[in-house]
C-alpha positions as CSV (number, residue, x, y, z in Angstrom):
1,X,-0.6,6.1,-25.1
2,X,-1.2,5.3,-21.4
3,X,2.4,5.2,-20.2
4,X,2.2,4.4,-16.5
5,X,5.2,4.3,-14.2
6,X,5.0,2.5,-10.8
7,X,7.7,2.9,-8.1
8,X,7.8,0.0,-5.7
9,X,6.5,-2.3,-8.5
10,X,7.9,-5.4,-6.9
11,X,6.1,-4.7,-3.6
12,X,2.6,-5.7,-2.5
13,X,0.4,-2.9,-3.8
14,X,2.7,-2.0,-6.7
15,X,2.8,-5.5,-8.1
16,X,-0.9,-6.0,-7.7
17,X,-1.5,-2.7,-9.6
18,X,0.9,-3.7,-12.4
19,X,-1.0,-7.0,-12.7
20,X,-4.3,-5.2,-12.8
21,X,-3.1,-2.9,-15.6
22,X,-1.8,-5.8,-17.6
23,X,-5.1,-7.6,-17.3
24,X,-7.0,-4.5,-18.3
25,X,-5.1,-4.5,-21.5
26,X,-7.0,-7.6,-22.6
27,X,-10.2,-5.4,-22.7
28,X,-8.6,-2.5,-24.6
29,X,-7.7,-1.9,-28.3
30,X,-4.1,-1.5,-29.2
31,X,-4.1,2.3,-29.1
32,X,-5.5,2.5,-25.7
33,X,-3.5,-0.1,-23.8
34,X,-1.4,0.6,-20.7
35,X,2.4,0.5,-21.1
36,X,3.8,0.0,-17.6
37,X,7.3,0.9,-16.5
38,X,8.3,-0.5,-13.1
39,X,11.0,0.8,-10.7
40,X,12.2,-1.1,-7.6
41,X,15.5,-1.6,-5.9
42,X,14.3,-5.0,-4.6
43,X,15.3,-4.2,-1.0
44,X,11.8,-5.2,0.1
45,X,10.0,-6.4,-3.0
46,X,10.7,-9.5,-5.1
47,X,11.5,-9.6,-8.8
48,X,9.2,-12.5,-9.3
49,X,6.3,-10.3,-8.2
50,X,6.6,-8.1,-11.3
51,X,4.2,-9.3,-14.0
52,X,5.2,-10.2,-17.5
53,X,4.9,-7.2,-19.8
54,X,6.2,-4.6,-17.4
55,X,9.4,-2.8,-18.4
56,X,11.4,-3.3,-15.2
57,X,14.3,-1.2,-13.9
58,X,16.2,-2.1,-10.8
59,X,16.9,1.3,-9.3
60,X,16.5,3.2,-6.1
61,X,14.1,6.1,-6.0
62,X,16.8,8.2,-4.5
63,X,19.0,7.9,-7.5
64,X,19.1,11.1,-9.7
65,X,19.2,9.0,-12.8
66,X,15.5,7.9,-12.3
67,X,14.6,11.2,-14.1
68,X,15.5,9.6,-17.4
69,X,12.8,6.9,-16.9
70,X,10.0,9.5,-16.5
71,X,10.3,10.8,-20.0
72,X,7.0,10.2,-22.0
73,X,5.2,9.0,-18.9
74,X,1.6,10.1,-18.4
75,X,0.8,8.9,-14.9
76,X,3.1,8.0,-12.0
77,X,2.1,5.8,-9.1
78,X,4.6,6.4,-6.3
79,X,4.3,3.5,-4.0
80,X,7.9,2.8,-3.0
81,X,8.5,3.4,0.8
82,X,10.0,2.1,4.0
83,X,6.6,1.2,5.6
84,X,7.0,-1.2,8.5
85,X,6.3,1.0,11.5
86,X,8.5,-1.0,13.9
87,X,11.4,-0.9,11.4
88,X,10.9,2.9,10.9
89,X,11.0,3.4,14.7
90,X,14.3,1.7,14.8
91,X,15.9,3.7,12.0
92,X,14.4,7.2,11.6
93,X,17.3,8.3,9.4
94,X,16.7,5.7,6.7
95,X,13.0,6.3,7.1
96,X,13.4,10.0,6.3
97,X,15.9,9.2,3.5
98,X,13.6,6.8,1.6
99,X,10.2,8.3,2.4
100,X,11.0,12.0,2.2
101,X,14.2,12.4,0.0
102,X,13.0,9.5,-2.3
103,X,9.6,11.0,-2.6
104,X,10.9,14.5,-3.4
105,X,13.2,12.9,-6.0
106,X,10.1,11.3,-7.6
107,X,8.2,14.6,-7.6
108,X,11.2,16.4,-9.2
109,X,11.6,13.7,-11.9
110,X,7.8,14.0,-12.7
111,X,8.1,17.8,-12.9
112,X,11.0,17.8,-15.2
113,X,9.4,15.2,-17.5
114,X,6.0,17.1,-17.6
115,X,4.2,14.1,-16.2
116,X,0.4,14.7,-16.4
117,X,-0.3,13.3,-12.9
118,X,1.4,11.7,-9.9
119,X,-0.7,9.5,-7.6
120,X,1.3,8.9,-4.4
121,X,1.0,6.9,-1.2
122,X,0.3,8.7,2.0
123,X,-1.0,6.6,4.9
124,X,-3.7,6.2,7.5
125,X,-0.8,6.4,10.0
126,X,-1.2,10.2,9.6
127,X,-4.3,9.7,11.9
128,X,-2.4,7.9,14.7
129,X,-3.3,10.4,17.4
130,X,-6.8,11.3,16.2
131,X,-9.8,10.5,18.5
132,X,-12.2,10.9,15.6
133,X,-13.8,7.7,14.1
134,X,-14.4,7.2,11.3
135,X,-11.5,9.5,10.5
136,X,-11.9,12.1,7.7
137,X,-9.0,13.4,5.5
138,X,-8.9,16.6,7.6
139,X,-7.7,14.8,10.7
140,X,-3.8,14.9,10.7
141,X,-2.2,13.8,14.0
142,X,1.0,11.7,13.2
143,X,3.0,10.3,16.1
144,X,5.4,7.7,14.8
145,X,8.6,8.3,12.7
146,X,6.8,6.6,9.7
147,X,3.8,8.8,10.0
148,X,6.0,11.9,10.3
149,X,7.9,11.0,7.2
150,X,4.5,10.8,5.4
151,X,3.6,14.2,6.7
152,X,6.8,15.7,5.4
153,X,6.1,14.1,2.0
154,X,2.6,15.6,2.1
155,X,4.0,19.1,2.8
156,X,6.5,18.8,-0.1
157,X,3.6,17.7,-2.3
158,X,1.7,20.9,-1.4
159,X,4.7,23.1,-2.3
160,X,5.2,21.3,-5.6
161,X,1.5,21.9,-6.5
162,X,1.8,25.6,-5.4
163,X,5.0,26.6,-7.2
164,X,5.2,24.1,-10.1
165,X,1.5,23.2,-10.7
166,X,2.3,19.5,-10.3
167,X,-1.0,17.5,-10.5
168,X,-0.9,15.3,-7.4
169,X,-3.4,12.8,-5.9
170,X,-2.7,11.5,-2.4
171,X,-4.1,8.2,-1.3
172,X,-4.2,7.3,2.4
173,X,-4.3,3.6,2.5
174,X,-5.6,1.8,5.5
175,X,-4.7,-1.8,6.1
176,X,-4.6,-3.1,2.5
177,X,-4.4,-6.9,2.3
178,X,-4.4,-9.7,-0.2
179,X,-2.1,-11.9,-2.4
180,X,1.6,-10.9,-2.5
181,X,1.5,-9.1,0.8
182,X,5.0,-9.2,2.3
183,X,5.1,-12.0,4.8
184,X,8.9,-11.7,5.2
185,X,8.8,-8.4,7.1
186,X,10.3,-8.2,10.6
187,X,6.7,-7.8,11.9
188,X,4.5,-9.4,9.2
189,X,1.1,-7.9,8.3
190,X,-1.6,-9.4,10.6
191,X,-3.2,-11.6,7.9
192,X,-0.1,-13.5,7.0
193,X,1.1,-13.4,10.6
194,X,-1.9,-15.6,11.4
195,X,-2.3,-17.6,8.3
196,X,1.2,-18.9,8.0
197,X,1.6,-20.1,11.6
198,X,-1.8,-21.7,11.7
199,X,-1.1,-23.6,8.5
200,X,2.2,-24.8,10.1
201,X,0.4,-25.7,13.3
202,X,2.4,-23.3,15.5
203,X,1.1,-20.5,17.7
204,X,0.8,-17.1,16.0
205,X,2.2,-14.0,17.8
206,X,0.1,-11.1,18.9
207,X,1.8,-7.9,20.0
208,X,-0.3,-6.4,22.8
209,X,-3.6,-7.7,24.0
210,X,-5.1,-8.2,20.5
211,X,-7.7,-5.4,21.1
212,X,-6.4,-3.0,18.5
213,X,-8.9,-2.4,15.7
214,X,-8.0,-2.1,12.1
215,X,-9.8,-1.1,8.9
216,X,-8.9,-3.8,6.4
217,X,-9.4,-3.1,2.6
218,X,-8.8,-5.7,-0.1
219,X,-6.2,-4.9,-2.7
220,X,-8.5,-5.4,-5.7
221,X,-10.8,-2.7,-4.3
222,X,-7.9,-0.3,-3.9
223,X,-6.9,-1.0,-7.5
224,X,-10.4,0.0,-8.7
225,X,-9.7,3.4,-7.3
226,X,-6.2,3.4,-8.8
227,X,-7.8,3.0,-12.3
228,X,-10.2,5.8,-11.6
229,X,-7.3,8.1,-10.7
230,X,-5.8,7.5,-14.1
231,X,-8.9,8.5,-16.0
232,X,-11.1,10.7,-13.7
233,X,-10.0,14.3,-13.5
234,X,-12.2,14.7,-10.4
235,X,-9.4,13.0,-8.5
236,X,-6.8,15.6,-9.5
237,X,-5.2,17.7,-6.7
238,X,-7.1,15.8,-4.0
239,X,-6.6,13.4,-1.1
240,X,-8.6,10.3,-0.5
241,X,-8.9,7.7,2.3
242,X,-9.0,4.1,1.0
243,X,-10.4,1.8,3.5
244,X,-13.5,-0.4,3.9
245,X,-15.3,1.8,6.5
246,X,-15.4,-1.1,8.9
247,X,-12.9,-2.4,11.4
248,X,-12.0,-5.6,13.3
249,X,-9.9,-6.3,16.3
250,X,-6.7,-8.4,15.9
251,X,-8.4,-11.2,17.9
252,X,-11.4,-11.1,15.7
253,X,-9.2,-11.5,12.6
254,X,-7.4,-14.4,14.3
255,X,-10.8,-16.0,15.0
256,X,-11.9,-15.6,11.3
257,X,-8.6,-17.1,10.0
258,X,-8.9,-20.0,12.4
259,X,-12.5,-20.6,11.3
260,X,-11.6,-20.5,7.6
261,X,-8.7,-22.8,8.1
262,X,-10.4,-25.1,10.5
263,X,-7.4,-24.8,12.8
264,X,-7.2,-23.3,16.3
265,X,-4.1,-22.6,18.2
266,X,-3.8,-20.3,21.2
267,X,-1.6,-17.2,20.3
268,X,1.6,-16.1,22.1
269,X,1.2,-12.6,23.5
270,X,4.2,-10.3,23.4
271,X,4.7,-6.7,24.5
272,X,3.0,-4.1,22.4
273,X,4.9,-2.4,19.6
274,X,5.6,1.4,19.8
275,X,4.2,3.9,17.4
276,X,1.0,2.0,16.4
277,X,-2.5,3.5,16.6
278,X,-5.1,1.7,18.8
279,X,-7.9,2.1,16.2
280,X,-8.1,2.8,12.5
281,X,-11.4,3.4,10.8
282,X,-11.7,5.2,7.4
283,X,-14.2,7.9,6.6
284,X,-14.5,7.0,2.9
285,X,-17.2,9.5,1.9
286,X,-15.0,11.5,-0.4
287,X,-14.0,8.4,-2.5
288,X,-17.6,7.2,-2.5
289,X,-18.8,10.5,-3.9
290,X,-16.9,9.6,-7.1
291,X,-18.7,6.3,-7.3
292,X,-16.0,4.1,-5.7
293,X,-17.1,1.4,-3.3
294,X,-15.2,-1.4,-1.6
295,X,-16.8,-4.6,-2.7
296,X,-14.8,-7.4,-1.1
297,X,-16.0,-8.6,2.3
298,X,-13.5,-9.7,4.9
299,X,-14.2,-13.5,4.6
300,X,-13.9,-13.4,0.8
301,X,-10.6,-11.4,1.0
302,X,-9.2,-13.7,3.7
303,X,-10.0,-16.8,1.6
304,X,-8.0,-15.3,-1.3
305,X,-5.1,-14.4,1.0
306,X,-5.1,-18.0,2.3
307,X,-5.1,-19.5,-1.2
308,X,-2.1,-17.4,-2.1
309,X,-0.1,-18.4,1.0
310,X,-1.0,-22.1,0.4
311,X,0.4,-21.7,-3.1
312,X,3.6,-20.2,-1.8
313,X,3.9,-23.1,0.6
314,X,3.3,-25.6,-2.2
315,X,6.0,-23.9,-4.3
316,X,8.5,-24.2,-1.4
317,X,8.8,-20.4,-1.0
318,X,7.4,-20.7,2.6
319,X,8.5,-23.6,4.7
320,X,5.5,-25.8,5.5
């Protein structure tokens, strides 16, 4: 049995991964299908995001009782986190509680249940202070509270591997985008922060001058590597950057969204947000050595993101 547990299953990456696993089952015989257990406290994610077929549990990753849910699980994807950098800057105590204490609780539950493998989310934020581009996995220079919480989790992971032999794979996501991305955040991800206002005919907001450059990677490409982590032992006990190996400025993304929508509205510029890197650009050579390659170009990915948001508007979940 492929018993897969996903924390943060109602969030953006978690729900997309769960949907991908469910769709993969259509290609597999009965004895080789994925059985997915999902954990989420719904503080950020939405229950409607969890696909049919997932055995869902509303529970916080900091609860000791999550240990019971790990019994019989083969692979854990630990994706639950407090991950809005500006929110983390405002509340470092909760950031540490969720991202460090919660992560250690997940590692401990996996250890006690003899889980074969834990794939867990680190972040490209670990490279905030690095001047090296593209940035390899060896460059660790966190600056924000969010990045520091991820560094602490990374250090706990190393100790769990050293003393308990826990099989851990760390994934450093760059700017993952696509359907189900959380547009309700205090500071929404840049794609939805532009798509929604332009569809409404109101000016989008840019924090800073719009010159920050980001490496955007489409969620389907990230899920390709997730599947590889389940079945490829070459990913064991390793860390991988997951990005596209290309970057775009915030203003360039606004220009692309405007072009695809056929709508142009001058943005409103507000003071820059603290704790954010000026540039992100992934060195993805380690993942590519295993045969992984991001396939979705920025225009194709943006079109899919736009169609999702249009669907949310049509359903009345976003005011039009």
